[in-house]
N, C-alpha and C positions, 0 to 999 in steps of 0.2 A: 839682182836677186833672182834666183832660179827656182822654178817649181819642180818638185820631185815627181816627174812623170813615170819613174820606174815603178811606182806603186800602182800604176794603172789609172783607173778613173778617179778623178779628184772630186770630192763633194763641193757643191757650190750653194751657199746660202744667199738668197736674193732678197734685198730690201727695197722698199720704195723710198722716195725722197724724204719722207717723214720718219723713216727708220722702222716702219712696220715690216715684219718678215712676210714675204709673199710666198716663197716656195723653197724647196730643197731639190736640187737637181745634180747632175754630174757632167763633167767635161773631160774629154781627152785632149791631147795636145793640139789636134787639128781644130777641134771646136773652140778652144781658147784662142788660137790664131785667127780664126774667122771672126770671133767676137771682137778682138782687138782691131782687126783690119776694117771691119764694117761699122763698128760702133754700136752694134745690136747683139743682144745675147743669143748665143748658139750653145746648145747642150748636146750631150750624147744620150740617146734614149736606150736604156737597157732592154726594154720590151720590144722596141722596133729594131734594135740593133743597128742604129744609124745616127748620124748627126742631124739635128733639126734646129731650125731657127724658130725661136719662140714667136708664136703668132703667125707662122707660115700659112696656116689654114684659117685661123680665126680672125687674123688681123690685129690681135692683141699683143703687139710687139713690146720689147723692152729696150729702150735707148739707154746705153750705159753712161752713167755719170761718174762712177768711181770704182776702182778695183783694188781690193786689199788681200794680202796673204796672211795666214796665221803664223804663229811663231815657229812651226815646224815645216813651213813651206809646202804643206800637203792639203790645204783647204783654202777655198776662195770665198771672199765676201764681195758680192756685187751690190752696188747701189744704182738703181735704175729709175728712169721715168717710165712708169707703167701705163701703157695705152689700153684702156678697157680692163677687163677682169684678168687676173693672173691664173685663176683656177678654172678647170674645165667645167665645174659646176655652175659657174657664173659668179662665184664669190670673189671679192677683191683679193683675198688671200686664201691659200690652200689650207691655212691653219685656222679653221673656224669651229672645230669640235673641241669644246672645253671638257676636261675631265675633272671629276671630284676625286682628289687623291685619297681621301678616306674611304669612300665607297667604291672607288674604281668604276664609276659609271659616268656616261656622257650626260651633261646637264642640259644643254639645249639640243633639241632634235635637229637632225640634218636639214629637214625641210624649213624650220623656222630660222635657221642661221644662214641660209643661202639668200642671195639676191633673187628677186622674183624671176621666174623662168623667162620672161620677156627679154631679160638682159643676158641670158645664158648664151655664150657664143656657140656657133655651129661648127662641129668638128667632123661631121659625117656620121651616119648612123652606125657604121661598124665600130668606130672609135667610141661613140657614146655607149653602145651596148657592152663593149669590152670593159669600160670603166664601171658600168652598172654591175656587171658580173663580179668585178673585183670588190665592190662595196658589199654586194650580197654575200660574198664569200667571207668577208671579214666581220660584218655586223648585221647580216640579214636575219630576219625572224622566220624560221621555217614554218611557223603556223600561218603566216600570211604571204610568204614569198615562195613561189615554185622554185626559183633559182637557188635560194638558200637551202631549200629542202634537198635539191640535187647535191649540193656541196656537203650536206650533212652525211650522206652515204657515198661520197665520192671515193674512188673514181667509177666504181661499177655502175652507179646510177646513171650518170650521163653517157658512159660508154654504151650501155644497153640501149639508151634512147637514140644515140647516133645510129646504131645498127638498125633499130626498128624504123626510124624515120627515113633512112637511106633506102630501105626495102620498099616503104610506101611511096617514096619518090620514084623509084624504078617502076613500080606498078602503075603509078599515075601516067608515066610516059607510055607504058605499054597500052593502057586503056585509051589514051589519047590517039595513039596510032591505030587502034582497033575501031575508033569511031564511037566510043561510048558517050553518053549524054553529060557526064560530069557529076561528081559526088557533092562538092561543096557549093557549086552554083549551077543551077539547071541550065543545060545547053551551053555551058562554058567549060568544056573538059580541059582546056589549056590552063584554066585557073587552078585546077588540081595540082598541076606541075609546079606552079608558082607557090601555092600553099604548102605543099609537102617539101619543096626545096627550101623554103624559108625556115621550116622546122629543122631540117638538117643543119642549115647554116647557124641557127640559134644555138643548137646543142654543141656544135663545133666551137662556137665562141665561148661557151661555158667551159669546155675542155681546155681551150687555149688560155683562158684567163687563169685557170687552175695551174697551168704549167708556166704562167708568166710570159707567154709568147703573144705579142700583139699581132692581130690579123694582117697587118701591113707586111709582115715578114712572108706570108703566103703569097701576097700580091707581088712582092719583090722576087720571089722564087719563080713565079710565072713570067715575070719580065726577063729574068735571067735565061729562061728557056726559049724566049721569043726568037724566032728565026732558026732554031735548032730542030732538026728532024726528030720526031718522036722515036723513030727507030734507032737513030744515033744515040739519043738520050738514054734509051733502055740498054743499048750495047755498052755504053760507058758505065752504067750501074754495075753490070756484070763484071767489068774489069776492075772495079774498086776492091 
């Protein structure tokens, strides 16, 4: 039985051993081969643009128990032994938001339907903030969420803030080099650089989430350039 890889990425529905749906992800042919060879679920992340092993950072792996194909050979059903939570929020399943079909409104709040934060796996602050931005973009209340308010008037709102914060970051470095006392913490001018730099990074994450680009792609680009002269890199750009 052959999988139709010509269609590109194949959707994968993943269930636990009791039949509860845990998540929906995607595989390319290489991810599928890695899953079969290792016995652990590997997927292709569209936001990170790479293959990832489920649980590679959190430890919440999925040991494959069964693989099934649908009737058209273009969708996969995995049955797995789930270690820890499947969802980045700490929930056992990614499908915890119940909808009222008649009123088209979410019944349980996200906070009540999640496992307590003590059980939430750690994926790194950039990944956590990225997913928070995605949630605020989709269902955030602009009256209580600054991020949701930015998305309400996107993209000009966050693009303006990126420019503003980048300028303040540059001025913080200039003031530091000039020996000023510091704006945010007395006698700690270096903290101004950290503070303003964090503002730049946050608003960049808002923009990246709006574009569906995981921040790891920026880190991968830096890795690609490692060992390459900046002068050569710029020269190559001109030749493109």
